[in-house]
C-alpha positions in Angstrom: 173.2 93.7 166.8 169.0 93.5 167.2 169.6 95.4 170.0 171.4 98.3 168.3 168.8 98.2 165.4 165.9 98.4 167.6 166.9 101.3 169.2 165.4 104.7 167.9 168.1 106.4 166.1 168.9 109.8 166.0 167.9 112.3 163.1 171.4 113.0 161.8 172.0 109.3 161.3 168.6 108.1 160.0 167.8 111.5 157.6 171.1 111.3 155.7 170.7 107.7 155.4 167.1 108.2 153.9 168.7 110.9 151.9 171.7 109.0 150.4 168.5 106.6 149.1 167.7 109.3 146.1 171.3 109.5 144.9 172.0 105.6 145.3 169.0 104.9 143.4 170.0 107.5 140.7 173.4 106.2 140.2 173.3 102.8 141.0 170.2 101.8 139.3 168.9 104.9 137.1 165.5 104.9 139.1 163.9 107.3 140.8 162.5 106.9 144.3 158.7 106.5 144.8 156.4 104.0 146.0 153.0 105.3 144.4 153.6 103.8 141.0 153.4 100.5 142.5 149.4 100.5 142.2 149.6 101.3 138.2 152.1 98.3 138.1 150.5 96.0 139.8 147.4 96.9 138.1 149.2 96.4 134.6 150.4 93.5 135.6 147.3 91.5 136.7 144.7 93.3 134.1 146.4 93.5 131.1 144.6 95.1 128.1 141.4 96.2 130.3 142.2 99.9 130.4 144.5 102.2 127.7 146.2 103.7 130.9 147.2 100.3 132.1 148.6 99.2 128.5 152.4 99.8 129.0 155.5 97.5 129.5 155.5 97.5 133.2 158.3 94.9 133.3 160.5 97.3 131.9 159.2 100.5 133.8 158.1 99.1 136.9 159.0 95.6 138.1 161.8 96.9 140.3 159.3 98.8 142.0 157.4 96.0 143.0 160.2 94.6 144.7 160.8 97.7 146.7 157.5 97.7 147.6 157.8 93.8 148.6 160.9 94.8 150.5 158.9 97.6 152.7 156.3 94.7 153.7 159.0 92.4 154.6 161.0 95.3 156.6 157.7 96.4 158.1 157.0 92.7 159.2 160.6 92.0 160.4 160.7 95.6 162.4 156.8 94.6 164.0 158.0 91.0 165.0 162.0 90.8 165.4 162.7 94.7 166.5 159.6 94.7 168.5 159.3 96.9 171.2 158.1 95.0 174.1 156.2 98.1 175.9 153.2 99.4 174.5 153.0 102.7 172.1 152.3 105.7 174.3 150.1 108.5 172.7 151.4 111.5 174.1 149.3 113.4 177.0 148.8 116.8 174.9 147.3 114.6 172.2 145.6 112.6 174.2 144.0 115.9 175.5 143.3 117.1 172.1 141.6 114.3 171.2 139.5 113.8 174.1 138.3 117.3 172.9 136.8 115.6 169.6 135.5 112.7 171.8 138.0 110.1 171.0 138.4 108.2 174.0 140.6 104.8 174.1 144.0 105.2 173.5 145.2 101.4 173.9 146.4 101.6 170.5 148.5 104.1 168.2 145.6 104.7 166.4 142.4 104.9 168.6 139.9 102.7 167.3 137.1 105.5 167.1 139.4 106.6 164.0 140.7 103.4 162.4 138.8 100.0 163.1 136.3 98.0 161.1 133.4 99.1 163.8 134.2 102.7 162.8 133.5 102.4 159.0 129.8 102.1 160.0 129.9 105.5 161.4 130.1 108.6 159.5 133.4 109.9 160.6 135.2 106.7 160.3 133.6 106.2 156.9 135.0 110.0 155.8 138.0 109.1 157.3 139.0 105.8 155.9 137.3 105.3 152.8 136.8 109.2 151.4 140.0 110.1 152.6 142.0 107.3 151.2 140.2 107.8 147.9 141.0 111.5 148.2 144.9 110.6 148.8 144.9 108.1 145.9 143.7 110.7 143.7 145.8 113.6 144.7 148.7 111.5 144.3 147.7 110.5 140.9 146.7 114.2 140.1 150.0 115.4 141.8 152.4 112.8 139.6 153.6 111.0 142.5 152.8 110.3 146.6 154.3 112.3 149.5 157.4 110.3 149.6 158.4 110.4 145.7 157.9 114.6 145.8 159.4 114.9 149.4 162.5 112.7 149.2 162.9 112.4 145.3 161.7 115.5 143.8 163.1 118.0 146.5 166.4 116.4 146.6 166.4 116.7 142.9 165.4 120.4 142.7 162.0 119.9 141.1 160.1 123.2 141.4 156.6 121.0 141.0 157.6 118.6 143.7 157.9 121.5 146.0 154.5 123.1 145.0 153.4 119.4 145.9 154.9 119.4 149.4 153.7 122.6 150.2 149.8 121.4 149.1 150.6 118.1 150.4 151.2 120.1 154.1 149.0 122.3 153.4 146.3 119.9 153.3 147.5 118.1 156.2 147.3 121.2 158.6 143.6 122.0 157.0 142.8 118.4 157.5 144.0 118.6 161.1 142.5 121.8 162.1 139.5 122.2 160.4 138.2 118.9 159.2 138.9 116.5 161.9 137.3 118.8 164.1 134.5 119.1 162.1 133.9 115.7 161.3 134.1 114.6 165.0 
């Protein structure tokens, strides 16, 4: 069983299983799929009364979502320990060539340490990518009324036009960051 689970699943199996989460959550629990609301729920649970935005009945609205987030953490731990591939991850040679043109040389990890490490926080490119990028992602998710997973999986499946616009914005921002900002930063 572990051998079967640890293999890459084909798109025609993994895609429909992911897509079936939307109607399953709606039909079985009356819930919407998404993860970004967890930060508000966690803050409301731990900092009650400190901010008007956080004064709501988080137990009725979002406690199930905290269990969902815990499941993501436990699932990631299970996948990285029990289902871990003993072979090191390899960055595609075409990607390595593109990144080397930007001055990134180390590929011993899936994400090069020049991009994501404690040491890179002390550099301007690292600070921009990790701190400024993280703040922009958080702001964008709040401004768009949800994160990429919520809009792309739940919103598109529900036929929501605002979700379609948000997904176009997420995709366009990613293309802009990859082709314009990343070369400029490095």
